[in-house]
C-alpha positions in Angstrom: -11.1 42.2 -59.2 -10.9 39.0 -57.3 -10.0 36.1 -59.5 -11.6 33.0 -57.9 -10.4 30.7 -60.5 -6.8 31.8 -59.8 -7.4 31.0 -56.2 -8.8 27.6 -57.1 -5.8 27.0 -59.2 -3.4 28.0 -56.3 -5.2 25.7 -53.8 -5.1 22.8 -56.3 -1.4 23.3 -56.7 -1.0 23.4 -52.9 -3.0 20.2 -52.4 -0.8 18.5 -55.0 2.3 19.6 -53.2 1.0 18.1 -49.9 0.5 14.7 -51.6 4.2 14.5 -52.5 5.6 15.8 -49.2 8.0 13.5 -47.3 8.3 15.3 -44.0 6.5 17.9 -42.0 8.9 20.6 -43.3 8.0 19.7 -46.9 4.3 19.6 -46.0 4.4 23.2 -44.9 6.9 24.6 -47.4 5.3 22.9 -50.4 1.9 24.3 -49.6 3.4 27.8 -49.1 5.4 27.7 -52.4 2.4 26.5 -54.4 0.1 29.2 -53.1 2.6 32.0 -53.9 3.5 30.8 -57.3 -0.1 30.6 -58.5 -2.8 33.2 -58.1 -3.2 36.3 -56.1 -1.5 35.1 -52.9 1.5 37.3 -52.5 3.0 35.5 -49.4 2.4 32.6 -47.0 3.8 32.0 -43.5 3.2 28.8 -41.4 3.6 28.9 -37.6 3.5 25.6 -35.6 3.3 24.9 -31.8 6.6 25.0 -30.0 7.8 22.6 -27.2 10.1 25.0 -25.5 8.3 28.4 -25.8 4.9 29.8 -25.4 5.3 31.4 -28.9 5.0 29.3 -32.0 7.8 28.4 -34.4 8.0 29.7 -38.0 7.9 26.4 -39.8 7.8 27.7 -43.4 7.2 30.8 -45.5 7.2 31.8 -49.2 6.7 35.1 -51.1 6.4 38.4 -49.5 6.7 38.7 -45.7 6.5 42.3 -44.4 8.2 43.3 -41.2 5.6 45.9 -40.3 2.6 47.5 -41.9 0.5 50.4 -40.5 -3.2 50.0 -40.4 -5.6 52.1 -42.3 -8.2 52.3 -39.7 -8.1 53.7 -36.1 -4.4 54.2 -36.3 -3.4 50.8 -34.9 0.0 49.4 -35.8 0.0 46.0 -37.5 2.9 43.5 -37.2 3.1 39.8 -37.9 3.8 39.0 -34.3 0.6 40.8 -33.1 -1.3 39.2 -35.9 -0.3 35.7 -34.7 -1.0 36.6 -31.0 -4.5 37.7 -31.9 -5.3 34.3 -33.5 -3.7 32.3 -30.7 -5.7 34.3 -28.1 -9.1 34.0 -29.8 -8.7 30.8 -31.7 -10.5 32.4 -34.5 -9.5 33.8 -38.0 -8.1 37.4 -38.1 -8.9 39.3 -41.3 -7.1 42.6 -42.4 -8.5 43.5 -45.8 -7.6 47.2 -45.8 -4.0 47.7 -45.0 -2.1 50.9 -46.0 -1.9 51.6 -49.7 1.5 51.2 -51.1 3.2 51.8 -47.7 5.9 49.2 -47.9 8.3 48.6 -45.1 9.8 45.4 -46.5 11.7 44.9 -49.7 12.6 42.1 -52.0 15.5 42.4 -54.4 15.6 46.1 -53.6 12.1 46.6 -54.9 9.2 47.5 -52.6 6.4 45.0 -52.1 2.9 46.3 -51.8 0.6 44.4 -49.3 -3.0 45.4 -49.3 -4.7 42.7 -47.2 -3.8 39.7 -44.9 -5.6 36.7 -43.4 -4.5 34.6 -40.4 -6.2 31.2 -39.8 -5.7 28.9 -36.8 -3.9 25.6 -37.6 -5.4 23.0 -35.1 -3.9 19.5 -35.0 -5.6 16.4 -33.5 -4.6 15.3 -29.9 -2.9 18.6 -29.3 -4.5 21.4 -27.3 -2.1 24.0 -28.8 -2.2 25.1 -32.4 -0.4 27.1 -35.0 -1.2 29.9 -37.4 -1.1 30.2 -41.2 -0.9 33.8 -42.6 -1.8 34.7 -46.2 -0.8 38.0 -47.8 -2.2 39.6 -51.0 -1.5 42.8 -52.9 -5.3 43.2 -53.5 -7.6 44.9 -51.0 -10.6 43.1 -49.7 -9.7 39.8 -51.3 -10.3 37.7 -48.2 -14.0 37.4 -48.2 -16.1 34.5 -47.1 -15.8 32.3 -50.2 -12.0 32.7 -50.3 -11.7 32.1 -46.5 -13.8 28.9 -47.0 -11.5 27.7 -49.8 -8.4 28.4 -47.7 -9.9 26.8 -44.7 -10.6 23.6 -46.8 -7.0 23.7 -47.9 -5.9 23.8 -44.2 -8.1 20.9 -43.4 -6.4 18.9 -46.1 -3.1 20.0 -44.7 -4.2 19.0 -41.1 -5.4 15.6 -42.4 -2.1 14.9 -44.1 0.0 16.2 -41.2 -1.9 14.0 -38.7 -1.5 11.0 -40.9 2.2 11.7 -41.3 2.6 12.2 -37.5 0.9 8.9 -36.8 3.2 7.1 -39.3 6.2 8.9 -38.0 5.4 8.0 -34.4 5.0 4.4 -35.4 8.4 4.4 -37.0 9.9 6.2 -34.0 8.3 3.6 -31.7 9.8 0.7 -33.7 13.2 2.3 -33.6 12.9 3.0 -29.9 11.7 -0.5 -29.1 14.5 -2.0 -31.2 17.2 0.2 -29.6 15.9 -0.3 -26.1 14.8 -3.9 -26.2 18.0 -5.3 -24.8 18.0 -2.6 -22.1 14.6 -3.7 -20.8 15.5 -7.4 -21.1 18.4 -6.6 -18.6 16.0 -4.8 -16.3 13.6 -7.7 -16.4 16.4 -10.1 -15.6 17.4 -8.0 -12.6 14.1 -8.2 -10.9 13.0 -10.9 -8.5 9.6 -11.3 -10.2 9.2 -13.9 -13.0 8.7 -12.6 -16.5 7.5 -14.8 -19.4 6.4 -14.6 -23.1 4.4 -17.3 -24.9 3.0 -17.6 -28.4 -0.7 -18.1 -29.1 -0.3 -21.9 -28.7 1.3 -21.6 -25.3 4.9 -22.2 -26.4 7.4 -20.3 -24.3 9.4 -17.7 -26.3 11.3 -16.0 -23.5 11.7 -16.2 -19.7 13.9 -14.1 -17.4 16.5 -15.6 -15.1 14.1 -15.5 -12.1 11.5 -17.6 -13.9 14.1 -20.2 -15.0 15.8 -20.3 -11.6 12.5 -20.7 -9.7 11.6 -23.8 -11.9 15.1 -25.2 -11.7 15.9 -24.9 -15.5 18.2 -22.8 -17.6 16.5 -20.1 -19.8 17.4 -21.9 -23.0 15.9 -25.1 -21.7 12.5 -23.5 -21.2 12.3 -21.8 -24.6 10.3 -24.1 -26.9 8.5 -25.9 -24.1 4.7 -25.6 -23.9 3.3 -24.2 -20.6 1.3 -27.5 -20.2 4.6 -29.3 -19.6 5.2 -27.3 -16.4 1.6 -27.4 -15.1 -0.8 -30.0 -13.9 -3.7 -30.9 -16.2 -6.2 -29.1 -13.9 -4.2 -25.9 -13.8 -3.6 -26.0 -17.5 -7.3 -26.0 -18.2 -7.8 -23.0 -15.9 -4.9 -21.1 -17.5 -6.2 -21.9 -21.0 -9.6 -20.3 -20.1 -7.9 -17.2 -18.8 -5.7 -16.8 -21.9 -8.6 -17.5 -24.2 -10.7 -14.8 -22.5 -7.8 -12.3 -22.8 -7.4 -13.2 -26.5 -11.1 -12.6 -27.2 -11.5 -9.4 -25.3 -8.0 -8.0 -25.4 -8.4 -7.0 -21.8 -5.4 -8.0 -19.6 -5.7 -9.4 -16.1 -3.7 -7.8 -13.4 -3.8 -10.6 -10.8 -4.2 -14.3 -11.5 -3.2 -17.3 -9.4 -1.7 -20.4 -10.9 0.5 -23.3 -10.0 3.7 -24.5 -11.8 5.6 -27.7 -11.3 9.4 -27.4 -10.8 11.9 -29.6 -12.6 12.2 -31.6 -9.3 8.4 -32.1 -9.1 7.8 -29.6 -6.4 4.7 -27.4 -6.9 4.9 -23.6 -6.4 2.1 -21.1 -6.2 2.4 -18.0 -8.3 0.5 -14.7 -8.7 0.8 -12.4 -11.6 -0.5 -10.6 -14.7 -1.3 -11.7 -18.2 -1.7 -9.5 -21.3 -1.9 -9.9 -25.0 1.1 -9.1 -27.3 0.6 -7.7 -30.8 2.7 -7.1 -33.9 3.2 -3.9 -35.8 -0.2 -4.4 -37.5 -1.9 -4.8 -34.1 -2.5 -8.5 -34.7 -2.3 -10.8 -31.6 0.9 -12.7 -31.4 0.9 -14.2 -28.0 0.9 -13.4 -24.3 3.3 -12.0 -21.7 3.2 -11.3 -18.0 4.9 -11.0 -14.7 4.6 -13.6 -11.9 5.7 -13.7 -8.3 6.3 -16.8 -6.2 3.8 -16.5 -3.3 4.1 -20.1 -2.0 5.6 -19.2 1.3 3.5 -16.1 1.6 0.3 -18.1 1.3 1.5 -20.6 3.9 2.4 -17.7 6.2 -1.1 -16.1 5.8 -2.8 -19.4 6.5 -0.7 -19.9 9.6 -1.5 -16.4 10.9 -5.2 -16.8 10.0 -5.3 -13.1 9.2 -8.3 -11.1 8.1 -9.5 -11.2 4.5 -8.4 -7.7 4.0 -4.8 -8.4 5.0 -4.8 -11.5 2.8 -5.7 -9.4 -0.2 -3.2 -6.8 0.7 -0.4 -9.3 1.1 -1.1 -11.0 -2.2 -1.5 -7.8 -4.1 2.3 -7.0 -4.4 2.4 -5.9 -8.0 3.5 -2.3 -7.1 6.9 -2.3 -8.9 8.2 0.7 -10.7 11.3 1.6 -12.6 13.6 4.6 -12.1 16.9 6.1 -13.2 19.6 8.2 -11.6 21.9 10.5 -13.6 25.7 10.6 -13.1 25.1 13.0 -10.1 22.7 10.4 -8.6 19.7 12.6 -9.2 16.3 11.1 -10.2 15.9 11.8 -13.9 13.1 9.3 -14.7 10.5 7.4 -12.7 7.9 5.2 -14.4 5.4 3.0 -12.8 2.1 2.9 -10.9 1.6 5.8 -8.5 2.0 4.6 -4.9 0.3 5.6 -1.6 3.5 7.1 -0.3 2.0 10.7 0.0 4.7 11.6 -2.5 4.1 12.1 -6.2 6.8 10.6 -8.4 7.3 13.8 -10.4 8.2 15.6 -7.2 11.3 13.4 -6.9 12.8 14.4 -10.2 16.0 16.3 -9.6 16.4 15.0 -6.1 19.0 12.5 -4.8 17.7 9.5 -2.9 19.0 10.8 0.4 17.1 14.1 -0.1 13.7 12.3 -0.1 11.6 11.7 3.1 12.8 8.0 3.2 15.1 6.3 5.7 17.3 3.5 4.5 18.2 0.2 6.2 21.8 -0.4 5.2 25.0 -0.3 7.2 26.0 3.4 7.6 22.6 4.7 6.6 22.4 7.1 3.6 26.2 7.8 3.9 26.8 4.1 3.5 24.5 4.0 0.5 26.3 7.0 -1.0 29.6 5.2 -0.8 28.0 2.2 -2.5 26.8 4.4 -5.4 30.1 6.2 -5.6 31.9 2.9 -6.0 29.5 1.9 -8.8 28.2 -1.2 -7.0 25.0 -3.0 -7.8 22.6 -3.4 -4.9 19.6 -5.7 -4.4 16.7 -5.7 -2.0 17.7 -2.6 -0.1 14.9 -1.6 2.3 13.7 2.0 2.7 10.9 3.2 4.8 9.0 6.3 5.9 5.7 7.1 7.7 2.7 8.4 5.8 0.7 11.4 6.9 -1.7 9.1 8.8 1.2 7.7 10.8 1.2 4.3 9.1 4.5 2.8 7.9 5.5 2.5 4.2 8.3 0.1 3.1 9.9 -0.3 -0.3 12.6 -2.7 -1.6 15.0 -1.3 -4.2 17.4 -3.1 -6.5 19.6 -1.4 -9.0 22.8 -1.5 -11.1 25.2 1.1 -12.6 24.8 2.1 -16.2 27.8 2.7 -18.5 27.9 4.0 -22.1 29.7 2.2 -25.0 32.9 3.9 -24.0 32.6 2.8 -20.4 31.7 6.2 -19.0 29.4 6.1 -16.0 25.9 7.5 -16.8 24.0 6.8 -13.6 21.9 4.0 -12.2 18.7 2.2 -13.2 16.7 0.3 -10.7 13.3 -1.1 -9.7 11.3 -0.5 -6.6 8.8 -2.8 -5.0 6.4 -1.9 -2.1 6.8 -4.5 0.7 4.7 -2.8 3.4 2.4 -5.7 4.1 5.3 -8.1 3.9 7.3 -6.2 6.5 4.3 -5.8 8.8 3.7 -9.6 8.5 7.4 -10.3 9.2 7.3 -8.1 12.3 4.2 -9.9 13.5 5.8 -13.2 12.9 8.9 -12.0 14.7 6.8 -10.9 17.6 5.0 -14.2 17.8 8.3 -16.0 17.6 9.8 -14.1 20.5 6.9 -13.5 22.8 4.5 -15.5 24.8 1.0 -15.1 23.5 -0.8 -15.5 26.8 1.3 -13.2 29.0 2.8 -10.9 26.3 6.2 -11.5 28.0 9.3 -12.5 26.0 9.5 -16.2 25.5 12.4 -18.6 25.8 13.9 -17.7 22.4 14.0 -13.9 23.1 15.3 -14.4 26.6 18.1 -16.5 25.2 19.0 -13.8 22.8 18.9 -11.1 25.5 21.0 -13.2 27.8 23.6 -13.9 25.1 23.8 -10.1 24.5 24.3 -9.3 28.2 27.0 -12.0 28.9 29.7 -10.4 26.6 28.7 -6.9 27.8 29.0 -7.9 31.4 32.3 -9.5 30.7 33.6 -6.5 28.9 32.6 -4.0 31.6 33.2 -6.4 34.6 29.5 -6.4 35.6 27.6 -9.0 37.6 24.0 -10.1 37.0 21.6 -12.8 38.3 19.3 -15.3 36.6 16.2 -16.1 38.7 14.3 -19.3 37.7 10.7 -19.2 39.1 8.3 -22.1 39.2 4.8 -21.7 40.6 3.9 -24.3 43.3 0.7 -26.3 43.0 -0.2 -24.7 39.7 -1.4 -28.1 38.3 -3.9 -28.3 41.2 -5.4 -24.9 40.0 -5.6 -26.2 36.4 -7.1 -29.5 37.4 -9.7 -28.2 39.9 -10.7 -24.8 38.5 -10.0 -25.4 34.8 -7.5 -24.1 32.3 -9.2 -20.7 31.9 -8.6 -20.0 35.6 -5.0 -21.3 35.1 -4.5 -18.8 32.2 -5.9 -16.0 34.3 -3.5 -16.9 37.1 -0.5 -16.9 34.8 -1.5 -13.5 33.3 -2.0 -11.9 36.7 1.2 -13.4 38.1 3.2 -12.1 35.1 1.7 -8.7 35.6 2.7 -8.7 39.3 6.2 -9.8 38.6 6.7 -7.2 35.8 5.5 -4.4 38.2 8.1 -5.3 40.7 11.1 -5.3 38.4 13.0 -2.4 37.0 12.5 -1.5 33.3 16.1 -2.5 32.6 15.4 -6.0 34.0 13.9 -8.8 31.8 11.2 -11.3 32.7 10.2 -14.1 30.4 7.8 -17.0 30.4 9.6 -20.2 29.5 6.3 -22.2 29.3 3.8 -23.8 31.6 4.2 -22.2 35.0 7.9 -21.4 34.6 9.3 -17.8 34.5 12.8 -16.5 34.4 14.2 -13.1 35.3 17.4 -11.5 34.2 18.3 -9.1 37.0 20.9 -6.7 35.5 23.7 -5.1 37.4 23.1 -7.2 40.5 26.4 -6.8 42.4 25.5 -8.1 45.9 23.4 -10.9 47.4 21.3 -8.7 49.7 19.9 -6.7 46.8 19.0 -9.9 44.9 17.3 -11.3 48.0 15.2 -8.2 48.3 13.9 -8.8 44.7 13.4 -12.5 45.4 11.3 -11.8 48.5 9.2 -9.3 46.6 8.6 -11.9 43.9 7.6 -14.6 46.4 5.2 -12.1 48.1 3.6 -11.1 44.8 3.0 -14.7 43.9 1.5 -15.6 47.3 -1.0 -12.7 47.4 -4.6 -14.0 47.0 -6.0 -14.5 43.5 -9.7 -14.6 42.8 -10.2 -17.3 40.1 -13.6 -18.7 39.0 -15.2 -16.8 41.9 -12.9 -18.4 44.5 -10.0 -16.9 46.4 -6.9 -19.0 46.3 -3.2 -18.6 47.0 -0.3 -20.0 45.0 3.3 -19.9 46.2 6.5 -20.0 44.1 10.0 -21.5 44.3 12.9 -19.5 43.1 16.4 -20.7 42.1 19.2 -18.1 41.6 22.4 -18.3 39.6 25.0 -15.5 39.6 27.2 -14.4 36.7 30.1 -15.1 36.6 30.4 -17.1 39.8 27.8 -19.7 38.8 28.4 -19.8 35.0 29.7 -17.8 32.2 27.4 -19.0 29.4 23.7 -19.3 28.9 23.4 -23.0 29.2 25.4 -23.2 32.5 23.5 -20.2 34.1 20.1 -21.6 33.1 20.9 -25.1 34.3 22.2 -24.0 37.6 19.3 -21.6 38.3 17.0 -24.6 37.5 18.9 -26.8 39.9 18.6 -24.2 42.6 14.9 -23.9 42.0 14.3 -27.6 42.4 16.3 -27.4 45.7 13.9 -24.6 46.8 11.0 -27.0 46.1 12.6 -29.7 48.1 13.2 -27.3 51.0 9.4 -26.9 51.4 8.6 -24.5 48.5 7.7 -20.8 48.8 11.4 -19.9 49.2 14.4 -19.0 47.2 17.8 -20.7 47.0 21.1 -19.6 45.6 23.0 -22.2 43.5 25.9 -23.9 45.2 28.2 -26.9 44.7 26.2 -28.8 47.4 23.0 -28.2 45.5 24.7 -29.5 42.3 25.6 -32.8 44.0 22.0 -33.2 45.2 20.7 -32.4 41.7 23.0 -34.9 40.2 21.7 -37.5 42.6 18.1 -36.6 41.6 19.1 -37.0 38.0 20.6 -40.4 38.6 17.5 -41.5 40.5 15.2 -40.4 37.7 17.4 -42.1 35.1 17.5 -45.4 36.9 13.9 -45.4 38.3 12.1 -46.5 35.2 14.5 -49.4 34.5 14.2 -50.6 38.1 11.1 -52.7 37.4 12.7 -54.4 34.4 15.8 -55.2 36.4 13.7 -56.4 39.4 15.4 -54.0 41.7 12.3 -53.3 43.8 11.2 -55.3 46.7 8.6 -55.1 49.5 9.3 -54.9 53.2 6.7 -55.6 55.8 6.0 -54.0 59.2 3.6 -55.6 61.6 0.6 -53.9 63.3 0.0 -55.0 66.9 -3.3 -55.2 68.6 -2.8 -53.3 71.9 -5.4 -55.3 73.8 -4.3 -58.8 72.8 -0.7 -58.0 72.0 -1.0 -60.1 68.8 0.0 -59.3 65.2 -3.3 -58.0 63.8 -2.1 -56.7 60.4 0.8 -55.8 58.2 1.8 -52.8 56.0 3.7 -53.4 52.7 6.5 -50.8 52.3 8.4 -50.3 49.0 12.2 -50.6 48.9 14.7 -50.0 46.1 18.3 -51.3 45.8 20.0 -50.0 42.6 23.2 -51.5 41.4 24.7 -48.1 40.7 23.2 -46.0 43.6 22.9 -48.7 46.2 19.9 -48.6 48.6 17.7 -45.5 47.8 15.5 -44.1 50.5 11.7 -44.0 49.6 11.9 -40.4 50.8 14.1 -39.7 47.8 12.6 -41.8 45.0 8.9 -41.8 45.8 8.5 -38.0 45.1 10.4 -38.3 41.9 8.2 -41.3 40.8 5.1 -39.3 41.7 6.3 -36.3 39.7 7.3 -38.3 36.6 4.1 -40.4 36.7 6.1 -43.6 37.1 4.3 -44.1 40.4 1.3 -45.5 38.6 2.9 -48.7 37.1 5.1 -49.0 40.3 2.0 -48.8 42.5 0.3 -51.5 40.4 3.3 -53.7 41.0 3.3 -53.1 44.8 -0.4 -53.9 45.0 0.0 -57.1 43.1 3.1 -58.2 45.0 1.6 -57.5 48.4 -1.5 -59.6 47.6 0.5 -62.4 46.2 2.7 -62.5 49.4 -0.4 -62.5 51.6 -1.8 -65.5 49.8 1.6 -67.2 50.0 1.6 -66.9 53.8 -1.9 -68.3 53.9 -0.8 -71.3 51.8 2.0 -71.8 54.4 -0.7 -72.2 57.0 -0.2 -68.9 58.7 -3.2 -67.0 59.9 -4.8 -64.5 57.4 -3.8 -60.9 57.9 -5.1 -57.7 56.6 -2.3 -56.2 54.5 -2.1 -52.4 54.0 -0.9 -50.8 50.7 -0.3 -47.1 50.2 -2.0 -45.4 47.3 -0.2 -42.3 45.8 -1.9 -39.1 44.7 -1.3 -40.0 41.1 -2.8 -43.4 41.5 -5.8 -41.9 43.3 -6.4 -39.6 40.3 -6.0 -42.4 37.8 -9.2 -43.5 36.1 -8.0 -47.1 36.0 -7.6 -47.5 39.7 -10.8 -49.4 40.3 -10.1 -51.8 37.4 -6.5 -52.3 38.7 -7.7 -53.3 42.2 -10.4 -55.6 40.8 -7.8 -57.3 38.5 -5.3 -57.9 41.3 -7.9 -59.4 43.6 -9.2 -61.6 40.8 -5.7 -62.8 39.7 -4.5 -63.5 43.3 -7.8 -64.9 44.6 -7.4 -62.9 47.8 -10.3 -62.0 50.0 -11.0 -58.3 49.5 -11.5 -57.8 53.3 -7.8 -58.7 53.7 -6.7 -55.6 51.7 -6.6 -52.1 53.2 -5.7 -49.1 51.0 -4.1 -46.2 52.8 -4.7 -42.6 51.4 -3.8 -39.2 52.8 -6.1 -36.4 53.8 -5.1 -34.2 50.9 -6.6 -36.6 48.4 -10.0 -36.3 50.1 -10.2 -32.5 50.2 -8.9 -31.8 46.7 -12.1 -33.0 45.0 -14.5 -34.3 47.7 -17.2 -35.3 45.4 -15.0 -37.5 43.2 -13.3 -38.9 46.4 -16.6 -40.0 47.9 -17.7 -41.7 44.7 -14.3 -43.5 44.3 -14.1 -44.6 47.9 -17.6 -45.8 47.9 -16.9 -48.0 44.8 -13.8 -49.4 46.5 -15.8 -50.2 49.6 -18.4 -52.0 47.6 -15.6 -54.4 46.5 -15.1 -55.3 50.2 -11.7 -53.5 50.5 -10.9 -51.6 53.7 -9.9 -47.9 53.6 -7.5 -46.0 55.9 -6.4 -42.4 56.2 -2.6 -42.3 56.6 -0.7 -39.6 58.5 -3.9 -38.3 60.0 -3.7 -34.9 61.7 -1.3 -33.3 59.2 -3.9 -32.4 56.6 -6.9 -30.2 56.3 -9.9 -32.4 57.0 -12.4 -31.7 59.7 -14.8 -34.0 61.6 -17.7 -32.7 59.4 -15.8 -33.7 56.3 -14.4 -37.0 57.7 -17.8 -38.5 58.4 -18.8 -38.1 54.8 -16.1 -40.6 53.7 -16.5 -44.5 54.0 -13.3 -44.8 56.1 -12.4 -47.8 58.3 -9.1 -46.8 59.9 -7.3 -43.6 61.1 -3.5 -43.8 61.4 -2.2 -41.2 63.8 0.9 -39.5 62.2 4.2 -40.3 63.8 5.0 -36.6 64.5 2.4 -36.7 67.3 3.7 -40.0 68.7 7.3 -39.0 68.8 7.0 -36.7 71.9 3.8 -38.1 73.3 5.5 -39.0 76.6 6.7 -35.4 77.3 4.7 -33.0 75.2 1.3 -32.1 76.5 0.1 -30.8 73.1 1.0 -34.1 71.4 -0.8 -36.0 74.2 -3.9 -33.9 73.8 -3.9 -34.2 70.0 -3.4 -37.9 70.0 -6.1 -38.4 72.7 -8.5 -36.3 70.6 -7.8 -38.3 67.5 -8.4 -41.6 69.4 -11.6 -40.3 70.8 -12.8 -39.0 67.4 -12.1 -42.4 65.9 -14.0 -44.1 68.6 -16.9 -41.7 68.1 -17.0 -42.5 64.3 -16.5 -46.3 65.0 -13.1 -46.2 63.3 -10.1 -48.3 64.0 -7.2 -46.1 65.3 -3.6 -47.1 64.6 -0.6 -45.2 66.0 2.5 -45.0 63.7 6.1 -44.6 64.8 5.9 -46.2 68.2 9.4 -46.7 69.4 9.3 -46.7 73.3 7.5 -48.4 76.1 6.2 -45.0 77.4 4.5 -44.4 74.0 3.0 -47.9 74.0 1.7 -47.5 77.6 0.1 -44.1 76.8 -1.7 -45.5 73.7 -2.9 -48.6 75.6 -4.1 -46.5 78.5 -6.1 -44.3 76.1 -7.7 -47.2 74.3 -5.8 -46.9 71.0 -6.6 -50.0 68.9 -3.3 -50.8 67.2 0.3 -49.7 67.1 3.0 -49.9 64.4 6.7 -49.0 64.9 10.2 -50.1 65.7 9.3 -50.8 69.3 7.7 -54.1 68.1 9.3 -54.5 64.7 11.0 -52.5 62.0 10.1 -53.2 58.3 11.6 -56.5 57.4 11.8 -58.8 54.3 9.1 -61.3 53.4 11.2 -64.2 54.7 12.0 -62.5 58.0 8.3 -61.5 58.4 7.4 -65.1 57.8 9.7 -66.2 60.6 8.3 -63.4 62.8 4.7 -64.4 62.1 5.5 -68.1 62.8 7.2 -67.4 66.1 4.5 -65.1 67.2 1.8 -67.6 66.3 3.4 -70.3 68.4 3.3 -68.1 71.5 -0.4 -67.7 71.1 
């Protein structure tokens, strides 16, 4: 007969044993002993889940435990192992109430044990998908009915409750032990990273900072401990940080990314980005805050400079992708902890591999072999870059820093390290590098990159006894395109020219844009002059081919200077300087040509440099003067006018020809103040002659291209006339044809305004420009001056006679005064007089002379009249 009270008594004893247990083993064993010592339970066995096997462990047993018992029904064998497997498979109780009568296969103290029934119940623990099994044995048949099973199940529930509570407490103690044992280890790891780590209490007082944090602020770690965070922040930032910390304190939810600003010891402000989370004590009470920061000051400046997209901005600032890993003594990954990355590679798949067995490439000297040597010599490493390409073809970069680990006895245990993703940073760096070494407009290398490439080629050419050439290219009249068609057209011209130049050169050659309209070519392995000339001619031809800009077809020529290595220089500065000198000589030789550097060119370049250096100080030193050349009326043979001509006598250079210094003054812009001086001095001299009682003469002054384009020209003319009190009709301004055709509308408006002042206008060097009769009649011109090139051979050259005669006739047709320049012989004078030319000017009558000599000439000539 079943004795329920005995079973109650046994369960009560088992519950009491559970209360006094001090470990999992005593939990299980105490319950088993109590059940077998009281009541009808003959034996009890406890199986718990195993970590290393699919089969459970036998955690405890008491009383009888048969090895094998044959079943009464259907002839099936019954063993404890099969019994356990049945419960594990179904997850439900297994009841055997009618086992073989008195067929005992196990013994105790030499005496047989009779087992008549058995019950196996599942032992399920919280937070564990696996479970164990508890088996009860009895010598009574059919004892395990529903009431008994309910009682035993309640017992197991008590056991499970106690075990779970014990496990929780045990885990907490283990965690405390682990944290205490490993705290210093993680402090070292935190100190090894570049990111800034901090801990503060609930009042904002700093409790701990890593070296990076202290170093970034200019303090020592011990100096920061005890300071309040408000002492290293502005008031505005402190209020914002307080709100963030307060929200985290109330909600317990950390923030992964937060921007704030700290003030360094020297007063400099730095922008940081990082995380904040709440810290708690063993009782889960809040104790303060901790987090990781990263200095993003320079990064933010870089992003602002690049004006990148919002997406890239977020990507660059979201750099909290660090993770921690360890290598064993054989340099195999044994632990990887951290946020999963986008590297198409699960961290777990790296366990057991060596770093050089992963898909990454490393950027250190010697590659992975060099890295192996570094590890073998137990060296620390910092910011080592590794990279690979993802499945979508995009790059993936990481930076790793690590140090060797030794045990207490100094034995090497492996490495521990941190890894940080720097993909966006590397992409940004590459973009910055590209912008720093390439011209944005033409996509060609810029001056910086060309300098680097040239400095690489020089030692290589020296080592292998090679020659090469540097070609300095400058586009002629590029400024005219920019001024007339606009900068957009100018940019299109530069892009098209760069494309043409690049298509001509070999892939091994280098072409760069230095800035403006200047290009430079590094012609590699150029051993002979003819081959270089072939390339130079191709470049000239490519530049001169027609361009369609702003709907208009135009042509632009170029000038090329060539310097050879090693003949013309063995270093970058010398080669570039000499190629530049040769290019300027090409311009002086009429442009649209190439010139090789030579010592003669060098002397001319030095002369040009000296002229330019002394030119601006010439006015201050009163080195400039005006000479005067008479104009003679061919009908009356009287002096009818005079032209003021600029002369320069420098103390260092001596007399400098206008042919040499005027173009330089024009190019540098000095011609504008110099032209004002000429205009004023000429008018003052004219008035001085009149005060001496000499007859009034019309005085001619040349206007340069720069002056004609100057917006202040009208005001300058009016000021001089007002200050000198000279009659405007006695002033004649000489301009060239090129000024008229460059911008006809502006020219007409400007000349019309000058005419309204009463000033006369003349076209100088007529016949050498591009104007036609139809254009000429549109301008308010008074005088045509026939260029001296037509007068020179007028006595012998039929073409010059015909051209000169045509100009005189055209002038008469337009009611213009016609003046012939450069008259040096009687034959020339006779021809001009016979063809009704109005005036002549030249050495035949008088060369340019000083003001005093011209005064004497004018006085003598007046007495003859």
